[in-house]
C-alpha positions in Angstrom: -72.8 45.7 19.5 -69.6 48.0 18.7 -68.6 50.5 21.7 -66.8 53.7 21.8 -63.3 52.0 22.2 -63.6 49.7 19.4 -64.7 53.0 17.3 -61.5 55.3 18.6 -59.2 52.0 17.3 -60.7 51.6 14.2 -60.5 55.6 13.1 -57.1 55.9 14.6 -58.1 58.5 17.1 -55.2 60.3 18.5 -53.8 58.7 21.4 -53.9 61.3 24.0 -57.7 62.3 23.2 -58.8 58.1 22.9 -57.5 58.3 26.8 -59.8 60.9 27.5 -62.6 59.6 25.4 -62.4 56.2 26.9 -62.1 57.8 30.9 -64.8 59.9 29.8 -67.1 56.8 28.6 -66.5 54.8 31.2 -68.0 57.1 34.1 -70.7 59.1 32.0 -74.7 57.9 32.2 -75.6 58.3 28.6 -79.5 57.4 29.5 -79.5 61.2 30.6 -78.8 62.5 27.1 -80.6 59.6 25.5 -83.9 61.5 24.3 -81.8 64.1 22.6 -79.6 61.5 20.9 -82.9 60.3 19.4 -83.4 63.4 17.8 -79.9 63.3 16.2 -81.8 60.6 13.8 -84.1 63.7 12.2 -82.5 66.2 10.4 -85.3 68.6 11.5 -84.6 68.1 15.1 -80.3 67.4 15.0 -79.4 70.8 15.9 -82.1 70.6 18.8 -80.7 67.8 20.2 -77.0 68.8 20.1 -77.5 71.9 21.8 -79.7 70.0 24.4 -76.3 67.8 25.2 -74.3 70.4 24.8 -76.1 72.1 27.9 -76.1 69.5 29.9 -72.3 68.2 29.5 -71.6 71.9 30.4 -68.1 73.5 30.3 -66.0 71.5 27.6 -62.9 73.1 26.7 -61.2 71.0 24.6 -64.3 69.4 23.1 -63.9 65.6 24.8 -67.2 65.5 26.1 -69.2 65.9 23.2 -66.7 64.2 21.0 -67.4 61.1 23.3 -71.2 61.4 23.1 -70.6 61.7 19.4 -68.3 58.0 19.2 -70.9 56.6 21.2 -73.7 57.5 18.8 -71.2 56.5 15.8 -70.7 53.3 18.1 -74.9 52.5 17.8 -74.7 53.8 14.2 -72.7 50.9 13.3 -75.6 48.5 13.7 -77.7 50.2 11.0 -74.9 49.9 8.7 -74.9 46.5 9.2 -78.5 46.2 9.1 -78.2 48.0 5.5 -75.3 45.7 4.4 -73.0 49.1 3.7 -69.4 47.8 4.5 -67.0 48.2 7.5 -64.8 50.3 5.3 -67.6 53.1 4.3 -68.4 52.8 8.1 -64.7 53.7 9.5 -64.0 56.0 6.6 -67.3 58.1 7.2 -66.4 58.0 10.8 -62.7 58.9 10.3 -63.9 62.6 10.2 -63.5 63.0 13.8 -60.0 62.1 13.7 -59.4 64.5 10.7 -61.0 67.0 12.3 -58.9 67.6 15.3 -55.9 66.9 13.0 -57.3 70.1 11.8 -57.6 72.0 14.8 -54.0 71.0 15.8 -52.3 72.5 12.2 -54.5 75.5 12.4 -53.9 76.3 16.5 -51.4 74.0 17.5 -53.1 71.6 19.8 -55.7 69.1 19.7 -59.4 69.7 20.5 -62.7 68.8 18.9 -65.3 71.9 17.8 -67.0 70.2 14.8 -70.2 68.6 16.7 -72.2 71.3 14.5 -71.2 69.4 11.8 -70.9 65.5 12.6 -74.3 65.0 13.3 -75.0 63.9 9.8 -72.3 61.1 10.0 -73.4 59.4 13.6 -77.4 59.9 12.0 -76.6 57.7 8.7 -77.3 61.0 6.5 -73.9 61.6 5.2 -71.5 58.6 4.1 -68.2 59.2 2.9 -67.7 57.1 -0.3 -64.0 56.8 -1.8 -62.6 60.4 -1.8 -65.8 62.2 -1.9 -68.7 62.6 0.9 -72.2 62.2 -0.1 -74.8 64.0 2.5 -78.4 62.6 2.0 -80.4 66.0 2.1 -83.1 68.1 1.6 -83.1 71.2 -0.7 -86.4 73.4 -1.3 -88.3 70.6 -0.1 -86.9 68.1 -2.6 -84.6 65.1 -1.7 -81.0 66.3 -3.3 -77.5 64.3 -2.5 -75.3 67.1 -1.6 -71.6 66.4 -2.4 -68.5 67.3 -0.2 -65.2 67.4 -0.4 -63.0 66.2 2.6 -59.7 68.2 3.2 -57.6 65.2 2.6 -59.3 63.6 -0.7 -57.9 62.8 -4.0 -60.0 64.8 -6.5 -58.0 63.7 -9.7 -60.1 62.8 -12.1 -59.8 59.3 -11.7 -60.3 59.1 -7.8 -63.4 60.8 -8.0 -64.9 58.9 -11.1 -64.3 55.6 -8.8 -65.9 57.5 -5.9 -69.4 58.9 -7.9 -69.3 55.5 -9.5 -69.4 53.4 -6.2 -72.1 56.2 -4.8 -74.2 55.9 -7.5 -74.7 52.3 -6.8 -75.1 52.3 -3.1 -77.2 55.2 -3.0 -79.4 53.3 -5.9 -79.4 50.3 -3.7 -79.8 51.1 -0.5 -81.6 54.4 -0.4 -83.7 54.0 -3.9 -85.5 57.2 -2.2 -82.6 59.2 -3.5 -81.7 57.4 -7.1 -83.4 59.8 -9.3 -82.6 62.9 -7.2 -79.9 65.8 -8.5 -76.2 66.1 -7.2 -75.1 69.2 -5.6 -72.3 70.5 -4.5 -72.1 74.2 -2.6 -67.7 75.1 -1.7 -65.4 77.6 -2.6 -63.9 75.1 -4.5 -66.5 75.8 -7.3 -66.0 79.3 -7.1 -65.4 81.0 -10.7 -62.7 83.1 -9.2 -60.1 80.1 -9.4 -60.3 80.1 -13.1 -58.0 83.3 -12.3 -55.7 81.7 -9.8 -55.0 78.3 -11.2 -53.8 76.4 -14.4 -56.4 75.1 -16.9 -55.1 71.3 -15.8 -56.0 71.8 -12.1 -57.9 69.1 -10.4 -60.2 71.4 -8.8 -61.0 73.2 -12.0 -61.5 69.4 -13.7 -63.8 69.0 -10.7 -65.8 72.4 -11.4 -66.7 71.0 -14.9 -68.6 68.4 -13.4 -71.2 71.0 -11.9 -73.5 74.0 -13.6 -72.9 76.5 -11.3 -75.7 78.2 -10.8 -74.8 80.9 -7.9 -72.3 82.3 -6.1 -71.8 84.1 -2.6 -68.5 86.2 -3.0 -68.9 87.4 0.5 -68.4 83.8 2.2 -65.0 83.6 3.6 -65.0 79.8 4.8 -62.3 79.2 2.0 -59.9 81.0 4.2 -59.9 78.2 7.0 -59.4 75.5 3.8 -56.7 77.2 1.9 -54.6 78.8 4.7 -56.1 77.3 7.7 -57.3 79.7 9.8 -59.4 82.4 9.3 -58.1 84.9 11.4 -55.2 86.0 9.4 -54.8 89.7 8.5 -54.7 89.8 4.2 -51.1 90.5 4.4 -50.3 87.9 7.0 -51.7 84.9 4.9 -49.1 82.3 4.4 -47.6 81.9 0.7 -46.7 77.8 1.3 -48.1 76.8 -1.9 -49.1 78.3 -5.4 -52.7 78.9 -4.9 -51.9 80.5 -1.4 -49.6 83.0 -3.2 -52.0 83.5 -5.8 -55.0 83.7 -3.9 -53.2 85.7 -1.4 -52.1 88.3 -4.3 -55.8 88.2 -6.1 -57.4 88.9 -2.2 -54.5 92.1 -1.5 -56.1 93.7 -5.0 -59.6 93.6 -4.0 -60.6 90.3 -5.5 -63.2 88.0 -3.7 -63.3 84.1 -4.1 -66.5 83.1 -2.0 -68.2 80.1 -2.6 -70.5 78.5 -5.5 -73.4 76.2 -5.6 -73.7 73.8 -8.5 -76.0 70.8 -9.9 -73.6 67.6 -11.0 -74.1 67.5 -14.9 -75.5 64.7 -16.2 -73.6 62.4 -18.2 
């Protein structure tokens, strides 16, 4: 049985955040949230369970309380990985999302905090796995099973690395989650936005990644891309950073009235 301290170590959680988590873990009675934790296991009730826990925890300015509860669930989830024969590497890579999200918060706002508990119910319930560079969520769309692809902010999306990840994921899903073996693989991301063809060169890894999908729809008004490209969504357009070629080109495009948004696509079969 893994514990919270061990999870903190293997995911290289930030040192001072680890100290706060361990302090909370030693003094908190998890039995009072056990019913809500159980709801995490069902995608239909995971949000309900999360909100119940946050209500019980009360004020949690830097998110350490809910983070500690999530890491407690991650420790419990490890037994399921073992039962399924899923490697420790995949478990660790998956749970490193917590460390990554805290780092991203620091990059955006200048201090460490955890604010992605609305997302990480997926990781702690074995519904989302990081396999190589990409993440794979076993989901439902329009009543049908689907494998939803997600691209972590630290992913290397070169063609070779994506091929490796996709190949390994296909084998694992077929072996461990056969109910998802024949379903469509989908992606909903700013990385699939058709507007990027105007902002990037033809040999861009992002555009090569796009070519793996049949783009079916696009929401031009979605602004989540700002957080991934510029680290924050609250900059006025004329104050957007210009540290990379994409930032420079996209800022000029946005100031001229262009829209990026995000798009939905289905992976092409080879």
